[in-house]
C-alpha positions, 0 to 999 in steps of 0.5 A: 241761074236762069233767065225766065220771061213771063207771057204777059210781061216782055221784062225778063227776070233772073233766078238765082238760088240763095248762095248764088245771091250771096256769093254775088253780094259778098264779091261785090263788097270785097272788091270795093274794099269791105274786109271779110267779116263786114262783106260777109256781114252785109250781104248775110243782111241782103240774104235774109231780106231776098229770103223772105222776099223783102226786095226792096231791102234785099239785093236792091240795095247792093248798088248803094252799099258799093257807093258808099264804098267807092266814095270813101263815105263808109269804111268797109274793114271797120271794127266796131267796139262795145262799151258798157254805159251803165247797168242797163246801158250799152253801146257800139260805136261802129266807126264808121262802118255799115251796120250789120256787123255792129249788130252782130257785135251788140246783140249778144250783149244786149240779150244778155243784159236783158235776161240779167236785169229784165230790161236793156238798152243798146245804141249803135253810134257812127253806123251806117244803117241801109237794111230793114230793122226786122232782123234785128228784133227778130234776133232779139224774139227768137231768143226769148225777149221782146224787143224795139228799134228804131232808127233814123236816116237822111231828110226824106218825109215832111213833117205833118204841117210841112212841105219839105223834107225833114224826118227820115223815113224812121222806121219802128220795129217790134218782137213779141216772143211766142215759145215753141213758134215763131216771134210775132214781128213787125217792121214800119215805116213812120212814112206812109212808105218804105223808101225802097217802095217808092223807089221801086214804083218809080224804076217799075212805072207804077203810081204810088197810092194816095197819101204817099207824097207830095211833089217839090211844090207842096202838092199832092201827087201820085208819081214816085219820080216826083215825091222822090224829088219833093218829099214822102208824107207820114202815116195818119199825119200828125200820128206819125210825125209825132212818132217819126219825131220821138225816134230822132229823140231816141236813136239821136240826141239820146244816144248821141248820134245825129238827127235826120237833118244833121246827118242829111247836111253830112251826107256826101249824096253817093247814094248809099246810107247815111250816117246815123245812130239805132236804139234797140230796147230788149226785155225779158218777159219772165222777168216781169213777175206773170209766169202765165205771160206767154199762154195769156199772149196766146189768147189775145191771138186766137181772139184775133183769128175769131173776129177774121184776122187770119194772119199776124204781120210777118206772116208772109214773109215766114211763108216766103222763107220755107220757099226760097232754099228750093225755089230760090229767088227770082231778080229783074233783069236789070237788077241781076245785070247791075249786080253781077256788073258790081260783082264780076266788072262786066256785063252779061247777057244773063244766059 
């Protein structure tokens, strides 16, 4: 571990290896009662984000995970259970635990079922999802399957025509397999920006872009702190709002989970994730009757290149993934101090 300071910025940062970051996360979670399986699963999901330089879903989230353990909202020793609901439908009951362990149980079963019959759906209920969605669909893509995942949250986003929070940021992620290559993956909020991005802008004193949100009085604002007090906005107006509503129905009513407004009423506001559900659809392209689907896919991507689209979504993450195992990651000093204190219970000067 080392502390570095840029020539133009007085803010210092701390460099860590991925293993050092994982060890700190596990130590913090186990100090608060998470068992080894849950602590490792949650730490792994944060380190996957750090590895890909997705700061808003990495160790930035550790304090929220720990707060939910401290408050007793989340069961850090939960053991999720898998249920066979119908030939094409599986369900994981998360038992009030964090989502990563429930996903580790459900995704292999979902992949097996999709291979058996071409299409399968997994619903996860009574979970606390606090991570990006791309890890689950990327896992399916690496297994040769198309994946579609979505989840709701507590109210943060005003619907089109509204001025008060109603939807979560309600992200949607998709993967498409590319045999012999990394799958094509995107993960995006139905809000104009992810919640974590707004929080980091507020922390670092940066303005939010136009259209990101409104203040408590419903006025457009670029102040991320006022957006956090007011409401975020959906991307594309009514288009993003419609997709957010679809996600409420699929990840809520369809699988027997809560809507964002219901989750918000239940939440104890400890700063951690709200209870919710997740809907994941898996499809095996080899079962749809076109033996040339993979080659046909590459024709499309080459056409995109031909018109000047040189980088597909997810490319930046994968480039970072090649670098961080040797280069490590860099945390703002204040965040490192928070992580260190959560892990070992005392402040550090970072030396």
